[in-house]
C-alpha positions as CSV (number, residue, x, y, z in Angstrom):
1,M,114.6,120.7,90.2
2,N,117.0,119.5,87.6
3,K,117.4,115.8,86.6
4,T,120.4,115.1,88.8
5,N,118.6,116.5,91.9
6,R,115.5,114.5,91.1
7,I,117.5,111.3,91.0
8,T,119.3,112.2,94.3
9,L,116.0,112.9,96.0
10,F,114.6,109.6,94.7
11,L,117.5,107.7,96.2
12,M,117.1,109.5,99.5
13,I,113.4,108.5,99.6
14,I,114.3,104.8,98.9
15,L,116.8,104.9,101.7
16,I,114.3,106.2,104.3
17,L,110.9,104.8,103.1
18,T,109.6,102.3,105.5
19,S,106.0,101.9,104.4
20,V,104.6,98.5,104.5
21,I,104.1,98.1,100.7
22,G,103.6,94.5,99.8
23,C,106.0,93.0,97.2
24,T,105.1,90.2,94.8
25,K,105.1,86.9,96.6
26,N,108.0,84.6,96.1
27,N,106.8,81.3,94.6
28,D,110.1,79.6,94.3
29,N,109.6,77.3,97.4
30,D,110.8,73.7,97.3
31,E,112.4,74.1,93.9
32,I,115.4,71.9,93.0
33,G,117.9,73.7,90.8
34,T,120.8,72.1,89.0
35,E,123.2,73.1,91.8
36,F,121.0,74.0,94.8
37,I,117.7,73.3,96.5
38,E,115.2,76.0,97.7
39,E,112.6,75.4,100.4
40,E,110.1,77.5,102.3
41,Y,111.6,78.2,105.8
42,N,109.6,80.4,108.1
43,L,110.1,82.0,111.5
44,E,107.3,81.9,113.9
45,V,106.8,85.1,116.0
46,A,104.1,86.4,118.2
47,E,102.2,88.1,115.4
48,G,102.4,85.2,112.9
49,N,105.1,84.1,110.5
50,I,108.1,85.8,108.9
51,Y,108.4,84.1,105.6
52,G,111.7,83.1,104.2
53,T,113.5,81.0,101.6
54,L,116.2,78.5,102.6
55,T,118.7,77.8,99.8
56,L,120.8,74.7,100.3
57,P,123.6,73.0,98.4
58,K,122.3,70.1,96.4
59,E,124.6,67.6,98.1
60,G,126.2,67.2,101.5
61,N,125.3,68.2,105.0
62,N,126.5,70.2,108.0
63,F,126.6,73.4,106.0
64,P,127.6,76.9,107.2
65,V,124.5,79.1,106.8
66,A,124.2,82.8,106.2
67,I,121.3,85.0,107.2
68,I,120.8,87.6,104.4
69,I,119.2,90.9,105.6
70,A,117.6,93.2,103.0
71,G,118.0,96.9,102.9
72,S,115.5,99.7,103.7
73,G,111.9,100.3,102.6
74,P,109.8,97.6,100.8
75,T,112.8,95.6,99.6
76,D,111.9,91.9,99.6
77,R,113.9,88.8,100.3
78,D,115.3,88.7,96.7
79,G,116.6,92.3,96.9
80,N,113.8,93.7,94.8
81,N,112.0,97.0,95.5
82,P,108.9,98.3,93.8
83,L,110.2,101.8,93.9
84,A,113.6,100.9,92.3
85,G,113.0,97.8,90.3
86,K,113.7,94.0,90.1
87,N,117.4,93.1,90.3
88,N,117.4,89.8,92.2
89,S,120.7,90.7,93.9
90,L,120.0,88.9,97.2
91,K,118.6,85.8,95.5
92,M,121.8,85.7,93.4
93,I,123.9,85.8,96.6
94,S,121.9,82.8,97.9
95,E,122.4,80.8,94.7
96,S,126.1,81.6,94.4
97,L,126.7,80.5,98.0
98,A,124.8,77.3,97.6
99,K,126.9,76.3,94.6
100,E,130.0,76.6,96.9
101,G,128.5,74.5,99.8
102,I,127.1,77.4,101.8
103,A,123.4,77.5,102.8
104,S,121.5,80.7,103.3
105,I,118.2,82.1,104.5
106,R,116.7,85.2,103.1
107,Y,113.4,86.5,104.2
108,D,110.7,89.2,103.9
109,K,111.1,91.5,106.9
110,R,108.0,92.2,108.9
111,G,105.7,94.5,107.0
112,I,107.2,93.5,103.6
113,G,106.1,91.0,101.0
114,E,104.6,87.8,102.4
115,S,105.4,89.1,105.9
116,K,103.3,92.2,105.3
117,S,100.5,91.3,107.7
118,L,102.8,91.4,110.7
119,V,102.7,95.2,110.7
120,K,99.1,96.3,110.8
121,K,100.0,100.0,111.0
122,E,103.2,101.7,109.8
123,E,103.5,103.6,113.1
124,D,103.7,100.3,115.0
125,L,107.1,99.4,113.4
126,I,110.4,100.4,115.1
127,F,114.0,99.6,114.2
128,E,114.5,97.2,117.2
129,D,111.8,94.9,115.7
130,Y,114.2,94.1,112.9
131,I,117.1,93.5,115.2
132,D,115.1,91.2,117.4
133,D,113.9,89.2,114.4
134,V,117.5,88.5,113.3
135,V,118.3,87.2,116.8
136,R,115.3,84.9,116.5
137,W,116.5,83.7,113.1
138,V,120.0,82.9,114.6
139,N,118.4,80.9,117.4
140,K,116.2,79.0,115.0
141,L,119.2,78.1,112.8
142,R,121.2,77.1,115.8
143,E,118.6,74.5,116.6
144,D,118.7,73.1,113.0
145,K,121.2,70.2,113.0
146,R,121.9,70.7,109.3
147,F,124.0,73.8,110.0
148,S,127.5,74.0,111.4
149,K,127.9,77.8,111.9
150,V,125.9,80.9,111.4
151,I,127.0,84.1,109.6
152,I,125.0,87.3,109.2
153,I,125.1,89.2,105.9
154,G,123.5,92.7,106.0
155,H,122.9,94.8,102.9
156,S,122.5,98.6,103.2
157,E,120.2,99.3,106.2
158,G,120.4,95.5,106.8
159,A,124.1,96.0,107.6
160,L,123.3,98.1,110.7
161,I,120.6,95.6,111.7
162,G,123.1,92.8,111.2
163,A,125.9,94.4,113.2
164,T,123.7,95.0,116.2
165,A,122.2,91.5,116.0
166,S,125.7,90.0,115.7
167,Y,126.8,91.0,119.2
168,K,123.3,90.2,120.6
169,S,123.4,86.6,119.4
170,N,125.7,83.6,118.9
171,V,127.2,83.8,115.4
172,E,130.6,83.0,113.8
173,G,130.9,86.0,111.5
174,F,129.4,89.2,110.1
175,I,129.5,90.7,106.6
176,S,128.6,94.3,106.0
177,V,127.6,95.0,102.4
178,S,127.1,98.6,101.4
179,G,126.5,99.6,105.0
180,M,126.2,103.2,106.1
181,G,129.1,104.4,108.3
182,Y,127.2,107.5,109.4
183,S,123.9,107.4,111.4
184,A,120.6,107.7,109.5
185,Y,120.3,111.2,110.9
186,D,123.7,112.3,109.6
187,T,123.1,110.5,106.3
188,L,119.8,112.2,105.7
189,K,121.4,115.6,106.5
190,R,124.1,114.9,104.0
191,Q,121.7,113.9,101.3
192,L,119.2,116.7,101.9
193,K,122.0,119.2,101.7
194,N,122.5,118.3,98.0
195,Q,118.9,119.2,97.2
196,S,118.0,122.5,95.5
197,G,116.0,125.3,97.0
198,D,115.3,125.4,100.8
199,I,114.6,121.7,101.3
200,Y,117.6,121.3,103.6
201,D,116.7,124.4,105.7
202,K,113.2,123.2,106.1
203,S,114.2,119.6,106.9
204,L,116.9,120.3,109.5
205,P,114.7,121.3,112.4
206,L,112.4,118.4,111.7
207,L,115.4,116.0,111.8
208,D,116.6,117.5,115.0
209,T,113.1,117.1,116.6
210,L,113.1,113.4,115.7
211,K,116.7,112.9,116.9
212,E,115.6,114.3,120.3
213,G,112.9,111.6,120.4
214,N,109.9,113.9,119.8
215,L,107.2,113.6,117.2
216,I,106.5,116.2,114.5
217,F,102.9,117.5,114.1
218,N,101.8,118.8,110.8
219,P,105.0,118.3,108.7
220,P,105.2,120.6,105.6
221,Q,103.3,119.2,102.7
222,E,106.4,119.2,100.4
223,L,108.2,117.0,102.9
224,Y,105.3,114.9,104.0
225,S,106.4,111.7,102.3
226,L,109.7,111.8,104.3
227,F,108.3,113.1,107.6
228,R,104.8,111.6,107.6
229,P,103.5,110.9,111.1
230,S,103.3,107.2,110.6
231,V,107.0,106.8,109.8
232,Q,108.3,109.0,112.6
233,P,108.4,106.3,115.4
234,Y,110.6,104.2,113.1
235,M,112.9,107.2,112.4
236,I,113.2,108.1,116.0
237,S,114.3,104.6,116.9
238,W,116.6,104.4,113.8
239,F,118.4,107.7,114.7
240,K,119.6,106.2,118.0
241,Y,122.0,103.9,116.3
242,D,125.6,104.9,115.3
243,P,126.9,102.3,112.9
244,V,130.5,102.8,114.0
245,A,129.6,102.2,117.6
246,E,127.5,99.1,116.7
247,I,130.3,97.5,114.6
248,A,132.8,98.2,117.4
249,N,130.8,95.9,119.6
250,V,131.1,92.9,117.2
251,K,133.7,90.4,118.5
252,V,133.5,87.8,115.7
253,P,135.3,88.1,112.3
254,I,134.0,90.9,110.1
255,L,134.1,91.5,106.4
256,I,133.2,95.0,105.0
257,L,132.4,95.1,101.3
258,Q,131.7,98.3,99.4
259,G,131.5,99.2,95.7
260,D,133.2,102.3,94.5
261,N,130.3,102.9,92.0
262,D,127.6,103.0,94.7
263,I,125.5,106.2,94.4
264,Q,123.7,105.6,97.7
265,V,126.5,104.7,100.1
266,E,130.0,106.0,99.7
267,V,133.4,104.4,100.1
268,T,133.9,106.8,103.1
269,D,131.1,105.0,104.9
270,A,133.0,101.6,104.6
271,E,136.3,103.2,105.7
272,I,134.9,104.6,108.9
273,L,133.2,101.3,109.7
274,H,136.6,99.7,109.3
275,E,138.1,102.3,111.6
276,G,135.4,101.5,114.1
277,N,136.5,97.9,114.2
278,P,140.1,97.7,112.9
279,D,140.1,93.9,113.2
280,S,137.7,93.8,110.3
281,K,138.7,93.2,106.7
282,L,137.8,96.0,104.3
283,V,137.4,95.4,100.6
284,I,136.5,98.2,98.1
285,I,135.3,96.6,94.9
286,K,135.9,98.5,91.7
287,G,132.9,99.1,89.5
288,M,130.3,97.7,91.8
289,N,127.2,99.7,92.7
290,H,124.5,99.5,95.4
291,V,122.7,96.5,94.0
292,L,126.1,94.7,93.8
293,K,126.5,94.7,90.1
294,D,129.0,96.3,87.7
295,A,127.6,99.6,86.7
296,P,128.6,102.8,84.8
297,T,129.5,105.9,86.7
298,D,126.7,108.1,85.4
299,K,123.7,108.1,87.7
300,E,121.1,107.3,85.0
301,G,123.1,104.3,83.7
302,N,123.8,103.2,87.3
303,M,120.2,103.3,88.2
304,A,119.2,101.3,85.2
305,T,121.0,98.3,86.7
306,Y,118.5,98.3,89.6
307,S,115.9,96.8,87.2
308,K,118.1,94.3,85.4
309,P,117.5,90.9,87.1
310,D,119.6,89.0,84.5
311,L,122.7,91.2,85.1
312,P,125.1,89.1,87.2
313,L,126.6,90.1,90.5
314,N,130.1,91.4,90.6
315,Q,132.3,88.3,90.7
316,E,134.9,89.7,93.1
317,F,132.1,90.5,95.6
318,I,130.9,86.8,95.5
319,T,134.5,85.5,95.8
320,E,135.2,87.6,98.9
321,I,132.1,86.4,100.7
322,I,132.8,82.7,99.9
323,T,136.4,83.0,100.9
324,F,135.5,84.7,104.2
325,V,132.8,82.2,105.1
326,K,135.0,79.2,104.3
327,G,137.9,80.7,106.3
328,I,136.0,81.1,109.6
């Protein structure tokens, strides 16, 4: 396998991996910055706590608040993934919003980071768990008198979670960031087709089996990490969701943001999401990649930004979010 294909396969595995790998704990609770305040803010669920960080403007009250949902795999509340690196993208969103008078909650999804203990076995996790947790976050924030309105911001896989939660709960707006326009099933097919050798031919019947709602016994060793038995219940539940159908159900204002230098999700994905809900606003951001930063077009240079926490977010991206939230 040549270098390009190795990188593509690596990206594909990041997209689908749902193992409950613990990330480094966030120790920034109750910190006062020059322009914002951070405090621990947790959600109580039947299995324990989902741990989060609430970022508040330093002055004022009655803030709009955004729920920021991380992408797939072991990505923590700050946007960092042990497989890809530390980039602090979601933490930077929170801080940027707070400086403009907008509060936010970002959290470790169940099975990830400080919330790792909520998933004892990988096979116990299904996609609906993540949707239900966002609805619970909305309800909690609705009861907090410090907040005037609730907006959901979903990144990557979090965009699909957020779209579904947006019409299942009471929110004022939804922002899709680098969200897939095709189902996870179709996306995996597309990515696997780019691999060398017979990977696609071997994977297709396995994908079809999962799409039909059936488990795979004894997956091939060379594809075991992708089709391991413990992740199959999650994949089966995930494959049921069509992002276009989900965003079509959202009745509140929608902003769709997509970078044209994203090597994991394509501009086409954002365009078909927009077609699914023509009332949405679509913004394609020049030069921005999947971790929301300006990046070179070559894959190696693009991937290098995934582990550069000091590299700032694309400014147009932040401006669009702030303008949207203030305009609701």
